Structure formats: C-alpha cells, structure tokens
C-alpha positions as CSV (number, residue, x, y, z in Angstrom):
1,M,-11.3,-33.8,-2.2
2,K,-7.9,-33.8,-3.8
3,Y,-9.3,-36.1,-6.5
4,C,-12.0,-33.5,-7.3
5,Y,-9.4,-30.7,-7.5
6,N,-7.3,-32.8,-9.9
7,L,-10.4,-33.5,-11.9
8,L,-11.1,-29.8,-12.4
9,M,-7.5,-29.3,-13.5
10,I,-7.7,-32.1,-16.0
11,L,-11.1,-31.3,-17.6
12,K,-10.9,-27.5,-17.6
13,I,-14.6,-27.1,-18.4
14,P,-15.7,-23.4,-18.1
15,F,-18.9,-23.9,-16.2
16,L,-17.0,-25.7,-13.4
17,S,-16.0,-22.3,-12.1
18,S,-19.4,-22.1,-10.3
19,I,-19.3,-25.6,-8.8
20,H,-18.5,-25.7,-5.1
21,I,-16.9,-29.0,-4.1
22,T,-18.9,-30.6,-1.3
23,S,-20.0,-34.1,-0.5
24,M,-23.3,-33.2,-2.2
25,N,-21.8,-32.8,-5.6
26,I,-19.0,-35.4,-5.7
27,R,-21.4,-37.5,-7.7
28,L,-21.9,-34.7,-10.2
29,L,-18.2,-34.3,-10.6
30,S,-17.9,-38.1,-11.2
31,L,-20.4,-37.8,-14.0
32,I,-18.5,-34.9,-15.5
33,M,-15.3,-36.9,-15.4
34,L,-17.1,-39.7,-17.3
35,F,-18.4,-37.1,-19.9
36,G,-15.0,-35.7,-20.3
37,A,-13.5,-39.1,-20.9
38,L,-16.1,-39.8,-23.5
39,A,-15.9,-36.5,-25.3
40,P,-12.4,-35.1,-25.0
41,S,-12.8,-33.2,-28.3
42,T,-15.0,-30.6,-26.6
43,I,-12.1,-29.4,-24.4
44,S,-10.1,-26.4,-25.8
45,N,-6.5,-27.2,-26.6
46,A,-5.1,-23.8,-25.5
47,Q,-7.6,-22.0,-23.3
48,N,-7.5,-23.4,-19.8
49,F,-7.9,-22.5,-16.2
50,L,-6.8,-23.4,-12.7
51,I,-9.5,-23.3,-10.0
52,D,-9.5,-23.5,-6.3
53,T,-12.9,-24.3,-4.8
54,T,-11.7,-25.1,-1.3
55,F,-9.1,-23.4,0.8
56,N,-8.3,-25.7,3.7
57,Q,-6.9,-28.8,2.1
58,P,-3.3,-29.8,3.2
59,G,-0.8,-28.4,0.8
60,T,-3.1,-25.8,-0.7
61,F,-2.2,-22.9,1.6
62,D,0.9,-21.5,3.2
63,S,0.1,-21.7,7.0
64,S,3.2,-19.7,7.9
65,K,1.8,-16.6,6.2
66,T,-1.9,-17.1,6.3
67,T,-3.4,-15.1,9.2
68,F,-6.8,-14.2,10.7
69,V,-8.9,-16.0,8.1
70,E,-11.2,-19.0,8.6
71,Y,-11.9,-21.8,6.2
72,N,-13.5,-24.6,8.3
73,S,-16.8,-23.4,9.7
74,E,-18.4,-23.2,6.3
75,P,-16.9,-25.9,4.0
76,G,-15.1,-24.4,1.0
77,I,-15.7,-20.8,2.1
78,L,-12.9,-18.4,3.0
79,K,-13.8,-15.6,5.4
80,L,-12.3,-13.5,8.2
81,K,-11.8,-15.2,11.5
82,S,-14.2,-14.6,14.4
83,G,-13.1,-12.1,17.0
84,E,-14.5,-14.1,19.9
85,N,-11.1,-15.7,20.8
86,E,-8.9,-12.8,19.6
87,N,-7.8,-9.9,21.7
88,L,-9.3,-7.0,19.8
89,A,-7.3,-4.4,21.8
90,K,-3.8,-5.8,21.1
91,G,-1.7,-3.4,19.1
92,K,-4.4,-0.8,18.8
93,F,-4.4,2.6,20.5
94,A,-4.7,3.6,24.2
95,Y,-4.4,6.6,26.5
96,V,-4.6,7.1,30.3
97,Y,-5.9,10.0,32.4
98,Y,-4.7,10.4,36.0
99,T,-6.9,12.3,38.5
100,A,-4.0,12.1,41.0
101,I,-0.2,12.6,40.5
102,P,1.1,10.2,37.9
103,P,4.2,8.1,38.4
104,T,7.5,9.9,37.8
105,D,8.8,7.0,35.8
106,T,7.3,7.6,32.3
107,A,7.8,3.9,31.4
108,S,5.3,2.9,34.0
109,S,2.7,5.5,32.8
110,N,2.9,4.5,29.1
111,P,-0.7,3.3,28.2
112,F,0.6,1.3,25.2
113,K,2.1,-1.2,27.7
114,L,-1.6,-2.2,28.3
115,I,-2.1,-3.4,24.7
116,D,1.3,-4.8,23.8
117,G,0.5,-8.4,24.5
118,K,3.3,-8.7,27.1
119,T,2.6,-9.6,30.8
120,S,6.1,-8.4,31.6
121,T,5.2,-4.7,31.1
122,F,2.7,-2.7,33.1
123,L,1.1,0.7,33.8
124,T,1.0,2.0,37.3
125,F,-1.4,4.1,39.5
126,L,0.1,5.4,42.7
127,P,-1.5,4.5,46.1
128,A,-4.5,6.6,47.2
129,T,-3.9,9.3,49.8
130,G,-6.3,11.7,51.6
131,T,-5.5,14.5,49.2
132,Q,-4.8,12.3,46.2
133,P,-7.4,9.4,46.2
134,G,-6.9,8.8,42.4
135,S,-10.5,7.7,42.0
136,G,-11.9,8.5,38.6
137,S,-8.6,7.9,36.7
138,F,-9.4,6.1,33.5
139,I,-8.0,4.3,30.5
140,V,-9.5,4.5,27.0
141,I,-8.8,2.0,24.2
142,D,-9.5,2.7,20.6
143,L,-10.3,-0.5,18.7
144,N,-9.8,1.3,15.4
145,A,-13.1,-0.1,14.0
146,F,-16.6,-0.8,15.1
147,R,-16.8,-4.2,16.8
148,T,-19.4,-6.2,18.8
149,V,-17.7,-6.5,22.2
150,K,-18.9,-8.6,25.2
151,K,-15.9,-9.1,27.5
152,V,-13.0,-7.1,29.0
153,R,-10.2,-8.8,30.9
154,I,-7.9,-6.9,33.3
155,V,-4.6,-8.6,33.9
156,P,-2.6,-7.3,36.9
157,F,1.2,-7.3,36.9
158,G,2.3,-10.6,38.5
159,P,0.3,-12.8,40.9
160,N,0.1,-10.4,43.8
161,P,-3.6,-9.6,44.4
162,N,-2.7,-6.4,46.1
163,L,-1.9,-4.8,42.8
164,R,-5.4,-5.2,41.4
165,P,-7.9,-2.2,41.1
166,R,-10.2,-2.3,44.1
167,A,-13.2,-1.2,42.1
168,Y,-13.8,-0.3,38.5
169,T,-16.4,0.3,35.9
170,V,-16.4,-0.5,32.1
171,Y,-18.0,1.8,29.6
172,V,-18.2,1.5,25.8
173,G,-19.0,4.0,23.1
174,T,-19.0,4.6,19.3
175,D,-17.3,7.9,19.9
176,T,-15.4,9.5,22.7
177,L,-18.2,11.8,23.8
178,T,-20.9,9.4,24.7
179,F,-20.1,6.3,26.8
180,E,-22.5,3.7,28.0
181,K,-21.9,1.8,31.3
182,V,-22.0,-2.0,30.6
183,Y,-20.3,-3.4,33.8
184,E,-19.4,-2.4,37.3
185,N,-17.5,-4.2,40.1
186,P,-17.7,-2.1,43.3
187,S,-15.5,-4.4,45.3
188,T,-13.0,-6.7,43.6
189,I,-11.7,-9.9,45.2
190,D,-10.0,-11.9,42.4
191,T,-6.5,-11.1,41.1
192,F,-7.7,-11.3,37.5
193,Q,-10.7,-9.2,36.6
194,V,-13.1,-10.4,33.9
195,A,-16.1,-8.2,33.0
196,V,-18.7,-10.0,30.9
197,F,-21.7,-8.1,29.6
198,N,-24.3,-8.2,26.8
199,P,-22.8,-7.8,23.3
200,V,-22.8,-4.2,22.2
201,V,-21.3,-2.4,19.2
202,A,-18.5,-0.1,20.2
203,K,-15.2,1.4,18.9
204,Y,-14.0,2.7,22.3
205,I,-13.6,1.0,25.6
206,K,-13.2,3.0,28.8
207,I,-12.2,1.5,32.1
208,V,-12.6,3.8,35.1
209,I,-10.7,3.0,38.3
210,D,-13.3,3.8,41.0
211,V,-11.2,2.9,44.1
212,M,-7.4,2.7,44.4
213,A,-5.5,0.7,47.0
214,T,-4.1,2.8,49.9
215,N,-0.9,0.9,50.6
216,Y,0.0,-0.5,47.2
217,N,0.4,0.7,43.7
218,T,-2.3,-0.5,41.2
219,A,-0.3,-2.1,38.5
220,I,-2.1,-3.4,35.3
221,S,-0.2,-5.4,32.8
222,E,-2.8,-6.0,30.0
223,I,-6.3,-5.0,29.1
224,E,-7.9,-7.4,26.7
225,V,-11.1,-7.0,24.8
226,Y,-13.1,-9.8,23.3
227,G,-16.3,-9.8,21.2
228,E,-18.3,-11.2,18.5
229,G,-18.2,-10.7,14.7
230,Y,-15.1,-10.8,12.6
231,L,-11.5,-9.5,12.8
232,P,-10.8,-6.4,10.8
233,A,-8.4,-7.9,8.3
234,G,-6.9,-11.2,7.3
235,N,-4.6,-12.7,4.6
236,Y,-4.7,-16.0,2.8
237,F,-1.5,-17.2,0.9
238,S,-1.8,-20.2,-1.5
239,T,1.1,-22.6,-1.9
240,V,2.9,-22.6,-5.3
241,R,0.7,-23.8,-8.1
242,D,2.1,-25.7,-11.1
243,F,0.6,-25.2,-14.6
244,G,2.7,-28.1,-15.9
245,K,4.5,-26.0,-18.5
246,K,5.3,-22.4,-19.2
247,V,2.0,-20.6,-20.0
248,N,0.6,-17.2,-20.8
249,I,-1.5,-16.1,-17.8
250,G,-4.7,-14.1,-18.5
251,S,-7.3,-13.0,-16.0
252,F,-8.7,-14.2,-12.7
253,E,-12.3,-14.7,-11.6
254,F,-13.8,-15.3,-8.2
255,T,-17.3,-16.0,-6.8
256,G,-18.4,-15.0,-3.3
257,D,-20.1,-12.4,-1.3
258,V,-18.5,-9.0,-0.6
259,P,-21.0,-6.9,1.4
260,Q,-20.9,-3.1,1.4
261,G,-18.2,-2.0,3.8
262,T,-16.0,-5.1,3.2
263,F,-13.3,-5.7,0.7
264,A,-11.6,-8.6,-1.0
265,T,-8.5,-8.1,-3.1
266,F,-6.3,-10.6,-5.0
267,S,-2.6,-10.4,-5.9
268,F,-0.4,-12.8,-7.9
269,R,3.3,-13.6,-8.6
270,T,5.0,-16.0,-10.9
271,G,8.3,-17.8,-11.1
272,A,10.4,-20.3,-13.0
273,N,10.9,-22.7,-10.2
274,N,8.6,-24.6,-7.8
275,K,10.0,-22.7,-4.8
276,V,10.0,-19.0,-4.4
277,D,13.5,-17.8,-5.3
278,S,15.3,-15.1,-7.3
279,T,13.4,-16.2,-10.5
280,W,10.1,-15.0,-9.0
281,G,8.7,-11.6,-9.7
282,S,7.1,-9.3,-7.1
283,W,3.4,-9.4,-6.2
284,S,1.0,-7.8,-8.8
285,A,-1.1,-4.8,-7.8
286,A,-4.1,-5.8,-5.8
287,K,-7.3,-6.4,-7.8
288,G,-10.8,-6.5,-6.4
289,V,-13.0,-7.0,-9.5
290,S,-13.6,-10.4,-11.0
291,N,-12.5,-11.1,-14.5
292,S,-9.6,-8.7,-14.2
293,Q,-6.2,-9.0,-15.9
294,F,-3.1,-8.7,-13.7
295,D,0.5,-8.1,-14.5
296,V,3.1,-10.8,-13.8
297,F,6.1,-12.1,-15.7
298,E,5.2,-14.5,-18.5
299,P,5.4,-17.2,-19.7
300,R,5.8,-19.0,-16.4
301,Q,5.1,-22.4,-15.1
302,Y,4.5,-21.5,-11.5
303,I,2.1,-19.1,-9.8
304,Q,1.1,-18.1,-6.2
305,Y,-1.8,-16.0,-5.1
306,Q,-2.8,-14.1,-2.0
307,I,-6.3,-13.0,-0.9
308,N,-6.7,-10.0,1.4
309,L,-10.0,-9.7,3.3
310,V,-11.0,-6.5,5.1
311,T,-14.1,-5.3,6.9
312,N,-15.1,-2.0,8.3
313,N,-18.3,-3.3,9.9
314,L,-19.7,-6.4,11.5
315,L,-19.8,-8.5,8.3
316,S,-17.1,-10.5,6.5
317,P,-16.4,-10.9,2.8
318,K,-16.7,-14.6,1.8
319,I,-14.8,-16.2,-1.1
320,D,-16.3,-19.4,-2.6
321,D,-13.7,-20.0,-5.4
322,I,-10.9,-18.4,-7.4
323,K,-10.2,-19.2,-11.0
324,I,-7.0,-18.3,-12.9
325,N,-7.3,-18.3,-16.7
326,Y,-4.3,-19.1,-18.9
327,D,-3.3,-20.1,-22.4
328,T,-0.9,-23.0,-23.1
329,N,0.1,-21.2,-26.3
330,N,2.2,-18.2,-25.7
331,V,2.5,-14.9,-27.6
332,V,6.2,-15.5,-27.6
333,S,8.0,-18.3,-25.8
334,D,11.3,-16.7,-24.8
335,V,12.2,-13.0,-24.7
336,I,14.7,-10.7,-23.1
337,T,13.9,-6.9,-22.8
338,Q,16.5,-4.3,-22.0
339,I,16.9,-0.5,-22.3
340,N,20.1,1.3,-23.1
341,P,21.6,3.4,-21.7
342,Q,20.3,2.3,-18.4
343,Y,22.1,4.8,-16.1
344,V,21.6,8.5,-16.9
345,P,21.5,11.8,-15.0
346,I,18.2,12.7,-13.5
347,L,15.9,15.2,-15.4
348,K,18.1,15.2,-18.5
349,E,16.3,14.5,-21.8
350,A,18.0,11.8,-23.8
351,S,17.4,9.1,-26.4
352,F,17.1,5.4,-25.4
353,T,16.8,2.1,-27.2
354,L,14.4,-0.5,-25.8
355,S,15.6,-3.8,-27.3
356,I,13.4,-6.9,-27.4
357,D,15.1,-10.2,-28.3
358,A,12.2,-12.5,-29.1
359,Q,12.5,-16.3,-29.7
360,F,9.4,-18.1,-31.1
361,K,8.2,-21.7,-31.1
362,P,5.8,-23.2,-33.7
363,N,2.7,-22.9,-31.5
364,D,3.3,-19.3,-30.5
365,Y,0.7,-16.7,-31.6
366,G,3.3,-14.1,-32.5
367,I,3.4,-10.4,-31.8
368,D,0.9,-8.0,-33.5
369,S,1.4,-5.0,-31.3
370,L,3.4,-3.8,-28.2
371,I,2.2,-1.8,-25.2
372,I,5.0,0.1,-23.5
373,A,4.3,1.8,-20.1
374,T,6.1,5.2,-20.1
375,P,6.8,6.5,-16.6
376,S,7.6,9.9,-18.3
377,P,6.0,11.0,-21.6
378,S,8.1,9.7,-24.5
379,K,8.5,10.5,-28.2
380,L,8.8,7.5,-30.6
381,N,11.7,8.0,-33.0
382,S,12.0,4.7,-34.8
383,V,11.4,1.0,-34.8
384,M,13.8,-1.5,-36.2
385,V,13.2,-5.2,-36.7
386,N,16.5,-7.2,-37.3
387,G,18.2,-4.0,-38.2
388,T,15.7,-2.9,-40.8
389,P,13.4,0.1,-40.3
390,A,9.8,-1.1,-39.8
391,S,6.7,0.7,-41.1
392,V,4.6,0.7,-38.0
393,L,1.6,2.5,-36.7
394,S,1.7,4.0,-33.3
395,S,-0.2,5.9,-30.6
396,V,1.3,7.9,-27.9
397,T,-0.1,9.2,-24.6
398,A,1.6,10.5,-21.5
399,K,1.5,7.1,-19.8
400,E,2.0,4.6,-22.7
401,L,3.2,4.0,-26.2
402,R,1.5,1.5,-28.5
403,I,3.2,0.1,-31.6
404,Y,1.2,-1.9,-34.3
405,F,3.2,-4.0,-36.7
406,P,1.9,-4.3,-40.4
407,S,2.2,-8.2,-40.1
408,T,2.6,-10.6,-37.2
409,V,6.1,-10.9,-35.9
410,K,6.4,-14.7,-35.6
411,T,10.0,-15.6,-36.4
412,S,12.9,-15.0,-34.0
413,S,13.6,-11.3,-34.2
414,K,15.4,-8.4,-32.5
415,I,13.1,-5.4,-32.1
416,D,14.8,-2.1,-31.3
417,I,12.5,0.8,-30.3
418,N,14.2,4.2,-30.1
419,I,12.5,6.9,-27.9
420,T,13.3,10.3,-26.4
421,T,12.2,10.9,-22.8
422,T,13.2,12.8,-19.6
423,P,13.6,10.3,-16.7
424,F,12.6,12.0,-13.4
425,L,12.2,9.1,-11.0
426,N,14.9,7.1,-9.2
427,I,13.8,4.0,-11.2
428,N,11.9,4.5,-14.4
429,P,10.4,1.1,-15.6
430,F,9.4,0.8,-19.3
431,I,7.3,-2.3,-18.9
432,V,6.5,-4.0,-22.2
433,K,3.5,-6.2,-23.0
434,A,3.1,-8.2,-26.2
435,V,-0.3,-8.6,-27.8
436,S,-1.6,-11.1,-30.4
437,N,-4.7,-10.4,-32.4
438,N,-5.7,-14.1,-31.7
439,V,-6.0,-13.4,-28.0
440,V,-6.3,-9.6,-27.7
441,N,-7.6,-9.9,-24.1
442,N,-4.6,-11.9,-22.9
443,Y,-1.5,-9.8,-23.4
444,Q,1.9,-11.2,-22.3
445,Q,4.1,-9.2,-20.1
446,L,7.6,-9.7,-21.4
447,D,10.6,-10.9,-19.5
448,S,13.4,-8.6,-18.4
449,P,16.6,-9.7,-16.7
450,I,17.3,-8.5,-13.1
451,K,20.7,-7.1,-12.3
452,N,21.5,-5.5,-8.9
453,G,17.8,-5.6,-8.1
454,V,16.8,-3.6,-11.2
455,Q,14.9,-4.8,-14.2
456,G,16.6,-4.5,-17.5
457,W,13.8,-2.4,-18.9
458,S,14.3,0.3,-16.2
459,I,16.2,3.5,-16.5
460,V,18.1,4.4,-13.3
461,T,18.8,8.0,-12.7
462,T,22.0,9.3,-11.0
463,G,22.7,12.4,-9.0
464,V,20.1,14.8,-7.8
465,P,18.3,17.4,-9.8
466,D,19.8,20.9,-10.0
467,K,16.4,22.3,-9.2
468,L,13.1,20.9,-8.2
469,I,11.4,22.5,-11.2
470,A,12.9,21.6,-14.6
471,N,12.2,22.1,-18.3
472,S,9.2,24.4,-17.8
473,K,7.5,25.7,-21.0
474,V,4.3,27.3,-21.9
475,E,2.8,26.6,-25.4
476,P,1.3,28.2,-27.4
477,N,2.7,31.6,-26.4
478,P,1.1,33.9,-27.3
479,F,-2.4,32.3,-27.1
480,T,-5.8,33.7,-28.1
481,P,-8.7,32.8,-25.8
482,N,-11.4,34.2,-28.1
483,G,-13.5,31.1,-28.6
484,D,-12.6,30.4,-32.3
485,G,-11.2,27.0,-31.5
486,I,-7.7,27.9,-32.4
487,N,-5.1,28.4,-29.6
488,D,-7.9,29.1,-27.1
489,V,-5.9,27.7,-24.2
490,T,-2.2,27.4,-23.3
491,K,-0.4,24.6,-21.6
492,I,2.2,24.9,-18.8
493,T,4.6,22.0,-18.7
494,F,7.4,21.1,-16.3
495,F,9.0,18.3,-14.5
496,L,8.9,18.2,-10.7
497,G,12.0,16.5,-9.2
498,N,12.3,15.4,-5.6
499,I,15.4,15.8,-3.5
500,G,15.2,13.4,-0.6
501,E,17.2,11.0,1.5
502,P,17.5,8.1,1.8
503,K,17.8,7.4,-2.0
504,E,14.9,4.9,-2.1
505,L,12.5,7.7,-1.0
506,I,13.2,9.9,-4.0
507,G,10.1,10.2,-6.0
508,S,7.7,9.3,-3.2
509,Q,8.0,12.4,-0.9
510,A,5.1,14.7,-1.4
511,R,5.5,18.5,-1.6
512,N,3.0,21.3,-1.9
513,V,2.9,22.7,-5.4
514,T,1.1,25.9,-6.5
515,I,0.8,27.6,-9.8
516,K,-0.6,31.2,-10.0
517,I,-1.1,33.7,-12.8
518,F,-0.1,37.3,-12.0
519,D,-0.5,40.6,-13.9
520,L,2.5,42.9,-14.2
521,T,1.4,44.8,-11.0
522,G,1.8,41.6,-9.0
523,R,-1.9,41.0,-8.5
524,V,-3.1,37.4,-8.5
525,I,-5.3,36.8,-11.5
526,K,-5.8,33.0,-11.3
527,N,-4.9,30.1,-9.0
528,L,-4.4,27.2,-11.3
529,I,-3.4,24.4,-8.8
530,D,-2.7,24.1,-5.1
531,Q,-1.9,20.5,-4.2
532,N,0.6,18.0,-2.8
533,S,2.7,16.2,-5.4
534,A,5.5,13.7,-5.5
535,S,7.9,13.6,-8.4
536,A,5.8,14.1,-11.5
537,A,5.9,14.9,-15.2
538,Y,3.4,17.7,-15.8
539,V,3.5,17.3,-19.6
540,A,1.3,16.1,-22.4
541,E,-2.2,15.4,-21.0
542,N,-0.8,16.1,-17.5
543,S,-0.1,19.7,-18.5
544,I,-1.6,22.5,-16.5
545,I,-4.1,24.4,-18.7
546,W,-5.0,28.1,-18.5
547,D,-8.0,29.2,-20.5
548,G,-7.2,32.9,-20.2
549,R,-9.9,33.5,-17.5
550,D,-9.5,35.1,-14.1
551,E,-10.9,33.8,-10.7
552,N,-14.3,35.2,-11.6
553,G,-14.4,33.3,-14.9
554,K,-13.9,36.4,-17.1
555,I,-11.5,36.5,-20.0
556,V,-8.5,38.7,-19.1
557,R,-7.4,41.7,-21.1
558,P,-4.7,41.2,-23.8
559,G,-1.2,41.7,-22.4
560,V,1.7,40.1,-20.7
561,Y,1.1,37.9,-17.7
562,I,3.4,36.0,-15.4
563,Y,2.9,32.3,-14.4
564,Q,4.7,31.3,-11.2
565,I,5.3,27.7,-10.1
566,F,6.1,27.4,-6.4
567,V,7.3,24.1,-4.7
568,D,7.5,23.9,-0.9
569,S,10.8,22.3,0.3
570,D,13.0,22.0,3.4
571,N,15.1,25.0,2.4
572,G,12.2,27.4,2.2
573,G,10.8,26.5,-1.2
574,E,11.7,27.0,-4.9
575,H,9.9,29.0,-7.5
576,L,10.1,29.6,-11.2
577,S,8.5,32.6,-13.0
578,K,8.0,33.0,-16.8
579,T,5.8,35.2,-19.0
580,V,2.8,34.2,-21.1
581,V,1.1,36.5,-23.6
582,V,-2.6,36.9,-24.1
583,S,-3.6,38.4,-27.5
584,Y,-6.6,38.6,-29.8
C-alpha cells in the first residue's frame, strides 16, 4: 500500500484522484507505473498534487489527536466511529427530579456526576419512609442529538448491592413531552443494572426510580447509554507531509459522500520544518467544498491537514480521498512582509506603509498583482517599487485592496504600499497575496515574520477608545430623495469600538446597536438597524443607508432630522446624535 502511495506521488497524473487503492486495482496502478516510465513527457513539470487514498496506514495519521473516526471497516474510507461501544451520555446534559426530600449535600444531588465518566462520584436518593417513599423520582439525560439507542447501564457507587435502585423503568423520547417505555425491572437483584431493548431513535433518556430502599441510600455513580449508528463528531489529523521542496500550494479536492444533515470540513497548515514548531502557521479556515483554495503561508515544504466529520442524524459522512494541488514553481521564492508603524492608538486614522521585500529565482512566475485584505476600509495613497513611484491600477473595497502592476515584477524588489486607515481591532492583519497571470487560480500568501506572537503585517492598537462610537459622518448632507438618481440616499458611517477585558477579548464582544431617525419633535421616523455587533467599521459598502423614507415607506417632508446611534454597554450605554437634512 505504501508502494502505491509513493507511486501516486511520483506520477502525479490528474485522473488518479478518483482511484481508490484496494487489492483490486493494484494491478491497474502497476500498469500506470509502466506507462509513466515509458512516457514521462506527459507529466507536467510544475503542476502537481499530493493525494491520500487511504487513511489507516502507519505513519499517515496522528493517533494522539485523531478521535472518534473509523478507517478499518471499509478499506480506504474515513467515517465516524460507531456509537455501539461508546457511552453516548458521557459529558452531555442531565437533570434530576426528586419526589421526596433531596439530600442536603448539594454535591451528592448534582446530576452531572452521573455523566462525568468517573465511578468515584455519585448522585444520592435518600431512603424511603412512610411519608417520603421517593418513588417516581427520575433522571433525564439529553444526548444533544438524535441517536439510535438500545442499552442503558446503571452503575451504583461501589460494590455494595444495597445501594442499587430496587426497581426502575427506562423511557426514551425525541422530546421531553412524550416518552415511550422501553424497559422495566420491577425487582432488581444484581448490583449493576443493564437494560437492553430494541433499538429506537431518541434524544432523551429518562430513568424512573420506582422503588427506593428503606434502610439505605440509593447511590448511582454513572448512567451509560449505548446504541447504534455513528458518534456525533470526529477528527482526523494527518501526519506532516513533505512536498520535497518549497512549493506554492493551491486548492484541495476530495471525493466521498456527505449526506444531508452531515458535514465534512478540511483545514490545513504549513511549516518550514518536518516537525510542527514555531515556523508553522495556524490552521486555515475550515472548508467544506471540493476544489477550494485555502490560505496558508507559502512557499512551504511541509503541510498537515485535518478532517472534521459531523452528523446531526443517523448517517455519517464518508471520505474516499483527499488531494492537495500545488505548483513547484512559485510566484516569488522568498519574501518578507511588514507594516509600519505597527503599534498605534486605537480608532485613530493614520498613514501606514506596507513593505514587501521580494526575492525571486529564475523559475518564479513573478508578481502581476497583489490582493491585500483590509480589516478596516483603507485608502491607497501610493505604490513605490525600489524607491520609484509605480504607475499601477487599483481597486478598493471595504474588505480588500487590489493592485495591478503594468508589467510583471520578476526581479528582486522592495515594494512599498502607503495607505490611510483607521485601525479599530486589537490586532488588524493586512494579509497579502501575490498573483501571477500564469496561474491566476493559485495565488501565493506572502510570508510575514512573527514577533511576540504577532505577524509583521498586523497593526496592533494600544489603549482603549475614548468612546464606543467614533468618527461618525453622514454624506451627502443635505440629500435629495426625489428619484432623479443624484444624491437620492445618504450614508451614515462610523466605527464601533469595544471596551472589554481581558485584552484578547477586545473586538469579539457583541453589543446591541440601534440607529434611529427622529424628527425635531422627538418622534421616531425610521428604525434603520437593531442588531448585535462586535467591533466593526460601518464605512464604505458597510455604511448604513437611509433613503429618506419613514416606517411606512413614504418619502419624508423636507427639513432637518436627527440620526441617533445607540450602543448598549455595561455603563448604561452610549449614544451619538447628529443632524441630517432632507431637501428637494
């Protein structure tokens, strides 16, 4: 099998992506090897791919991180592990209802002790008395997903049989309103109780204690639930793969079956060494569509991938193979990208220079254009190449800046891009991708040195914003909503800061934001937005638009109106009010 894997890596023939390595097609692969040896000229020099068609060979996966997936029952197929031997209740949710007086010790009445996987913890029911028999007390376990269940195991605390429930009934349900009885034991004998019943789809398990002991506590350590079907989620981590040299990584493809209600996503990371260390980048965003590009540091020699499988029903996604496309020719071989200044006050507009030090090798494609992600809308001021102004074309949106060079940059150069922007996040990454017209569908994400855990292309803000709402403007003002196509709408722009502790949470804490239009009597004319928002730049295409209409869709009368932005906060909220004029 390893021989076949190496063969695929050597030949790099595109149609092999659909070949599944089994004993039935070893002969076919041998013929392909012979064909490849006879006709090497048919193999592309630069366009290549790495393919994994089996997931269980020694050395192909990281067993320390791979969990709850199965790769042996169907040769070459990766899928979720069966739930038959897995306790479906462990770590889920549980609650208890006492019909008699509960224990005074809250630790022994905590239902989560029943699903923590520890036999050293327990939940207690007090002994039955004439006035407090305790019968009818119950425990409900939420499996957090629909599962086919067929067995419930009740583990008492310790070996003492006197601590067991004297009689119990098991119910199952797809909701908490309608339960179906599936098992009843009116008189228990064994210390450990095992309820086996016909497989049934359920999300909730209810165990009713029908009879309590009269002289002993009933102490239950664990309630375990077993079933059929698949576990709800699993992860597969490959070992580090070696391309043999630094390459430009493109897209990935996979074949398999992902039924409705199930999901399969893929993430990647790259590094300069064959062991994951400080040279490695973070995992790329998860992708679930075949033939998708993904963002990792390039060029790199080593790559690792992870596959995440999830199901919300009784089926499992199945992965047959994964293919990573790459190019042995780079757009640019060596590059360092940095932004200056890197540390600035938050929500203060300033100019920055993004510098790209690019070193090329003879086989590099060269740079025809750059794509720069802009976490806050940015204005392009100038582009310099080796200290000389460059006549470039550009396009600017709220989220990215594109620069097109008049000719391919293919000799070692320093490119300085000057922009004006207002950083509003704790860390503001201006990620740069280089594009060659020779391989327009395989951009190269440029390198950026890491210092103190921050990429060189990231602006780091200092301090806290003076106010949550900053730099608010309304343009045009006045505006004329008369349908002539000129200044028919006005745009409200502002930056929303976020004051939060600890520091790493700044920018991720959501607050309620409303924007209303009032007339001069204080009457609400129009509700523009009412939503939760983290730190955000409501500028450019993210601006809030008012078309001069009221809540009934009618054009308002000419005059002066007030727009008010209100942001909820821990200190009671903050608002900003300004005027906007409607005229004809």
